[in-house]
Short mmCIF file of the C-alpha atoms (twelve columns), coordinates in Angstrom:
data_MODEL
# 
_entry.id   MODEL 
# 
loop_
_atom_site.group_PDB 
_atom_site.id 
_atom_site.type_symbol 
_atom_site.label_atom_id 
_atom_site.label_alt_id 
_atom_site.label_comp_id 
_atom_site.label_asym_id 
_atom_site.label_seq_id 
_atom_site.Cartn_x 
_atom_site.Cartn_y 
_atom_site.Cartn_z 
_atom_site.pdbx_PDB_model_num 
ATOM 1   C CA . MET A 1   -20.527 17.752  5.129   1 
ATOM 2   C CA . LEU A 2   -18.888 16.371  1.998   1 
ATOM 3   C CA . SER A 3   -15.379 17.514  2.921   1 
ATOM 4   C CA . SER A 4   -15.027 14.359  4.957   1 
ATOM 5   C CA . ILE A 5   -16.147 12.012  2.183   1 
ATOM 6   C CA . ILE A 6   -12.923 11.859  0.136   1 
ATOM 7   C CA . PRO A 7   -10.979 9.990   2.863   1 
ATOM 8   C CA . LEU A 8   -13.695 7.299   2.964   1 
ATOM 9   C CA . PRO A 9   -12.749 5.486   -0.266  1 
ATOM 10  C CA . THR A 10  -9.095  5.935   0.706   1 
ATOM 11  C CA . LEU A 11  -9.874  4.270   4.029   1 
ATOM 12  C CA . LEU A 12  -11.548 1.360   2.229   1 
ATOM 13  C CA . LEU A 13  -8.556  0.940   -0.081  1 
ATOM 14  C CA . THR A 14  -6.236  1.110   2.936   1 
ATOM 15  C CA . LEU A 15  -8.231  -1.563  4.766   1 
ATOM 16  C CA . TYR A 16  -8.093  -3.793  1.695   1 
ATOM 17  C CA . THR A 17  -4.316  -3.311  1.504   1 
ATOM 18  C CA . LEU A 18  -4.031  -4.182  5.185   1 
ATOM 19  C CA . SER A 19  -6.119  -7.304  4.609   1 
ATOM 20  C CA . LEU A 20  -3.462  -8.472  2.128   1 
ATOM 21  C CA . ILE A 21  -0.452  -7.470  4.215   1 
ATOM 22  C CA . ILE A 22  -1.438  -9.451  7.310   1 
ATOM 23  C CA . PRO A 23  -1.675  -12.926 5.696   1 
ATOM 24  C CA . THR A 24  1.349   -12.202 3.498   1 
ATOM 25  C CA . ILE A 25  3.558   -11.450 6.496   1 
ATOM 26  C CA . SER A 26  2.104   -14.447 8.311   1 
ATOM 27  C CA . ARG A 27  3.085   -16.688 5.379   1 
ATOM 28  C CA . LEU A 28  6.583   -15.219 5.245   1 
ATOM 29  C CA . ARG A 29  7.064   -15.743 8.981   1 
ATOM 30  C CA . ARG A 30  6.508   -19.475 8.516   1 
ATOM 31  C CA . TYR A 31  9.814   -19.557 6.630   1 
ATOM 32  C CA . GLU A 32  11.679  -17.135 8.880   1 
ATOM 33  C CA . SER A 33  13.516  -19.715 11.011  1 
ATOM 34  C CA . ALA A 34  14.717  -21.574 7.910   1 
ATOM 35  C CA . SER A 35  15.778  -18.235 6.432   1 
ATOM 36  C CA . LYS A 36  17.680  -17.340 9.614   1 
ATOM 37  C CA . THR A 37  19.471  -20.686 9.513   1 
ATOM 38  C CA . ALA A 38  20.400  -20.127 5.865   1 
ATOM 39  C CA . ALA A 39  21.539  -16.593 6.735   1 
ATOM 40  C CA . GLN A 40  24.125  -18.025 9.136   1 
ATOM 41  C CA . TYR A 41  25.861  -19.721 6.215   1 
ATOM 42  C CA . SER A 42  25.200  -17.327 3.356   1 
ATOM 43  C CA . ASN A 43  25.601  -13.570 3.041   1 
ATOM 44  C CA . THR A 44  23.145  -13.632 0.152   1 
ATOM 45  C CA . ALA A 45  20.520  -15.349 2.316   1 
ATOM 46  C CA . ALA A 46  21.193  -12.876 5.139   1 
ATOM 47  C CA . LYS A 47  20.760  -9.913  2.794   1 
ATOM 48  C CA . LYS A 48  17.583  -11.389 1.346   1 
ATOM 49  C CA . LEU A 49  16.125  -12.004 4.820   1 
ATOM 50  C CA . HIS A 50  16.949  -8.445  5.871   1 
ATOM 51  C CA . LYS A 51  15.470  -7.004  2.669   1 
ATOM 52  C CA . THR A 52  12.324  -9.102  3.153   1 
ATOM 53  C CA . GLN A 53  11.844  -7.758  6.673   1 
ATOM 54  C CA . VAL A 54  12.549  -4.117  5.841   1 
ATOM 55  C CA . THR A 55  10.426  -3.987  2.711   1 
ATOM 56  C CA . GLN A 56  7.487   -5.589  4.504   1 
ATOM 57  C CA . ALA A 57  7.928   -3.104  7.361   1 
ATOM 58  C CA . SER A 58  7.861   -0.147  4.967   1 
ATOM 59  C CA . GLY A 59  4.606   -1.423  3.474   1 
ATOM 60  C CA . VAL A 60  3.088   -1.820  6.936   1 
ATOM 61  C CA . VAL A 61  4.193   1.661   8.028   1 
ATOM 62  C CA . ALA A 62  2.766   3.327   4.907   1 
ATOM 63  C CA . THR A 63  -0.513  1.451   5.257   1 
ATOM 64  C CA . VAL A 64  -0.874  2.213   8.973   1 
ATOM 65  C CA . VAL A 65  -0.116  5.909   8.377   1 
ATOM 66  C CA . SER A 66  -2.760  5.921   5.629   1 
ATOM 67  C CA . LEU A 67  -5.233  4.207   7.962   1 
ATOM 68  C CA . ILE A 68  -4.640  6.677   10.796  1 
ATOM 69  C CA . SER A 69  -4.802  9.648   8.410   1 
ATOM 70  C CA . SER A 70  -8.056  8.479   6.829   1 
ATOM 71  C CA . LEU A 71  -9.686  7.877   10.204  1 
ATOM 72  C CA . TYR A 72  -8.422  11.213  11.507  1 
ATOM 73  C CA . LEU A 73  -9.765  13.147  8.515   1 
ATOM 74  C CA . LEU A 74  -13.089 11.318  8.665   1 
ATOM 75  C CA . SER A 75  -13.528 11.952  12.382  1 
ATOM 76  C CA . SER A 76  -12.408 15.580  12.596  1 
ATOM 77  C CA . PRO A 77  -11.736 17.199  9.204   1 
ATOM 78  C CA . ASP A 78  -12.319 20.749  10.440  1 
ATOM 79  C CA . ALA A 79  -10.287 20.347  13.644  1 
ATOM 80  C CA . ALA A 80  -7.246  18.796  11.974  1 
ATOM 81  C CA . LEU A 81  -3.883  20.097  13.195  1 
ATOM 82  C CA . LEU A 82  -2.638  19.785  9.630   1 
ATOM 83  C CA . SER A 83  -4.822  20.719  6.700   1 
ATOM 84  C CA . PRO A 84  -6.251  17.867  4.607   1 
ATOM 85  C CA . PRO A 85  -4.018  18.751  1.620   1 
ATOM 86  C CA . VAL A 86  -0.893  18.588  3.809   1 
ATOM 87  C CA . ILE A 87  -1.955  15.233  5.257   1 
ATOM 88  C CA . ALA A 88  -2.675  13.979  1.738   1 
ATOM 89  C CA . VAL A 89  0.700   15.154  0.389   1 
ATOM 90  C CA . LEU A 90  2.534   13.498  3.293   1 
ATOM 91  C CA . ASN A 91  0.647   10.253  2.637   1 
ATOM 92  C CA . THR A 92  1.417   10.491  -1.074  1 
ATOM 93  C CA . ILE A 93  5.127   10.764  -0.299  1 
ATOM 94  C CA . ILE A 94  5.079   7.957   2.283   1 
ATOM 95  C CA . CYS A 95  3.145   5.612   -0.020  1 
ATOM 96  C CA . ALA A 96  5.395   6.461   -2.980  1 
ATOM 97  C CA . LEU A 97  8.532   5.758   -0.947  1 
ATOM 98  C CA . ALA A 98  7.133   2.456   0.353   1 
ATOM 99  C CA . TYR A 99  6.015   1.549   -3.173  1 
ATOM 100 C CA . ALA A 100 9.483   2.208   -4.610  1 
ATOM 101 C CA . HIS A 101 11.175  0.374   -1.739  1 
ATOM 102 C CA . MET A 102 8.983   -2.707  -2.039  1 
ATOM 103 C CA . ALA A 103 8.840   -2.723  -5.851  1 
ATOM 104 C CA . GLY A 104 12.621  -2.958  -6.014  1 
ATOM 105 C CA . PHE A 105 12.516  -6.290  -4.185  1 
ATOM 106 C CA . TRP A 106 9.077   -7.826  -4.710  1 
ATOM 107 C CA . ASN A 107 9.069   -8.364  -8.453  1 
ATOM 108 C CA . GLU A 108 9.558   -11.178 -10.974 1 
ATOM 109 C CA . ARG A 109 13.236  -10.317 -11.458 1 
ATOM 110 C CA . GLU A 110 14.169  -10.536 -7.764  1 
ATOM 111 C CA . GLN A 111 11.860  -13.273 -6.501  1 
ATOM 112 C CA . THR A 112 11.932  -16.898 -7.544  1 
ATOM 113 C CA . ARG A 113 8.845   -19.024 -7.171  1 
ATOM 114 C CA . ILE A 114 9.701   -22.370 -5.574  1 
ATOM 115 C CA . PRO A 115 7.815   -25.403 -6.893  1 
ATOM 116 C CA . LEU A 116 5.685   -27.197 -4.292  1 
ATOM 117 C CA . VAL A 117 6.085   -24.409 -1.693  1 
ATOM 118 C CA . LYS A 118 2.620   -22.931 -2.079  1 
ATOM 119 C CA . ASP A 119 2.569   -20.675 1.006   1 
ATOM 120 C CA . PHE A 120 5.899   -19.061 0.141   1 
ATOM 121 C CA . ASN A 121 4.819   -18.474 -3.455  1 
ATOM 122 C CA . GLU A 122 1.539   -16.979 -2.208  1 
ATOM 123 C CA . ALA A 123 3.535   -14.682 0.085   1 
ATOM 124 C CA . ILE A 124 5.551   -13.486 -2.910  1 
ATOM 125 C CA . ARG A 125 2.370   -12.913 -4.911  1 
ATOM 126 C CA . GLY A 126 0.735   -11.170 -1.940  1 
ATOM 127 C CA . SER A 127 3.727   -8.850  -1.610  1 
ATOM 128 C CA . GLU A 128 3.551   -8.013  -5.315  1 
ATOM 129 C CA . LYS A 129 -0.136  -7.152  -4.871  1 
ATOM 130 C CA . VAL A 130 0.675   -4.945  -1.878  1 
ATOM 131 C CA . VAL A 131 3.159   -3.079  -4.082  1 
ATOM 132 C CA . LEU A 132 0.407   -2.407  -6.636  1 
ATOM 133 C CA . LEU A 133 -1.975  -1.258  -3.916  1 
ATOM 134 C CA . LEU A 134 0.616   1.062   -2.359  1 
ATOM 135 C CA . GLY A 135 0.953   2.703   -5.767  1 
ATOM 136 C CA . THR A 136 -2.815  3.053   -5.898  1 
ATOM 137 C CA . LEU A 137 -2.949  4.479   -2.370  1 
ATOM 138 C CA . GLY A 138 -0.242  6.984   -3.272  1 
ATOM 139 C CA . LEU A 139 -2.240  8.032   -6.323  1 
ATOM 140 C CA . GLY A 140 -5.420  8.287   -4.247  1 
ATOM 141 C CA . TRP A 141 -3.778  10.531  -1.685  1 
ATOM 142 C CA . GLY A 142 -2.173  12.619  -4.448  1 
ATOM 143 C CA . VAL A 143 -5.493  13.158  -6.200  1 
ATOM 144 C CA . ALA A 144 -7.120  13.993  -2.857  1 
ATOM 145 C CA . ALA A 145 -4.424  16.612  -2.235  1 
ATOM 146 C CA . GLY A 146 -5.018  18.135  -5.655  1 
ATOM 147 C CA . VAL A 147 -8.780  18.156  -5.210  1 
ATOM 148 C CA . TRP A 148 -8.459  19.886  -1.833  1 
ATOM 149 C CA . VAL A 149 -5.898  22.415  -3.122  1 
ATOM 150 C CA . VAL A 150 -8.129  23.538  -6.008  1 
ATOM 151 C CA . GLY A 151 -11.111 23.847  -3.679  1 
ATOM 152 C CA . MET A 152 -13.148 20.896  -4.930  1 
ATOM 153 C CA . GLY A 153 -12.728 18.851  -1.753  1 
ATOM 154 C CA . GLU A 154 -16.151 19.695  -0.372  1 
ATOM 155 C CA . GLY A 155 -18.264 18.694  -3.327  1 
ATOM 156 C CA . LEU A 156 -19.313 15.752  -5.394  1 
ATOM 157 C CA . MET A 157 -17.087 16.950  -8.233  1 
ATOM 158 C CA . GLY A 158 -13.973 16.394  -6.114  1 
ATOM 159 C CA . LEU A 159 -15.161 12.925  -5.173  1 
ATOM 160 C CA . ALA A 160 -15.918 12.206  -8.841  1 
ATOM 161 C CA . VAL A 161 -12.395 13.272  -9.857  1 
ATOM 162 C CA . TRP A 162 -10.948 10.973  -7.170  1 
ATOM 163 C CA . VAL A 163 -13.129 8.055   -8.265  1 
ATOM 164 C CA . VAL A 164 -12.235 8.469   -11.956 1 
ATOM 165 C CA . ALA A 165 -8.480  8.773   -11.311 1 
ATOM 166 C CA . VAL A 166 -8.234  5.937   -8.805  1 
ATOM 167 C CA . GLY A 167 -10.776 3.880   -10.740 1 
ATOM 168 C CA . ALA A 168 -8.582  4.125   -13.848 1 
ATOM 169 C CA . ARG A 169 -5.607  2.894   -11.823 1 
ATOM 170 C CA . VAL A 170 -7.657  0.044   -10.346 1 
ATOM 171 C CA . TRP A 171 -8.807  -0.933  -13.834 1 
ATOM 172 C CA . GLY A 172 -5.178  -0.864  -14.971 1 
ATOM 173 C CA . ILE A 173 -3.988  -3.221  -12.227 1 
ATOM 174 C CA . ALA A 174 -7.091  -5.445  -12.156 1 
ATOM 175 C CA . GLY A 175 -5.470  -8.170  -14.238 1 
ATOM 176 C CA . GLU A 176 -2.333  -8.269  -12.083 1 
ATOM 177 C CA . MET A 177 -4.465  -8.330  -8.938  1 
ATOM 178 C CA . GLY A 178 -6.455  -11.287 -10.245 1 
ATOM 179 C CA . TRP A 179 -9.724  -9.345  -10.409 1 
ATOM 180 C CA . ARG A 180 -10.199 -10.038 -14.134 1 
ATOM 181 C CA . GLY A 181 -9.837  -13.352 -15.906 1 
# 
């Protein structure tokens, strides 16, 4: 039944986002003890450490909720306690909130690249990519909600609408993600 196909590309996008989050957090944790030491002497460093932890956590929560939702809809779309459009709307909101939260901190204006500290700079870049992907996930869930609400969720047309909308977003961020030269 095609009703369960729309969460599949969302699941793949979620897994890709998760594959970026894990090494990014791992890189940031390498600098956590130095950051904690700096936080003892500087309110600015303490605030930055706290903001780093909370923004990363919001990205993880949104991605894990998306993962669980995708798997749930793929495994039992007809037995769902909440309808697919409701699940999709909730995921849209969660991803949008995490996107806004992270984007306010992980951007060129707020983050300074440090020469010769490759892992830290890669963690910053990874976080910026996660922000872009959270925006894409939010869009994907929003389009899925719309497709299900208008009754196109069980056909190829609904999947095609999802692919075109999310594909346009992916094309738009491809340069920033490093997918195009």
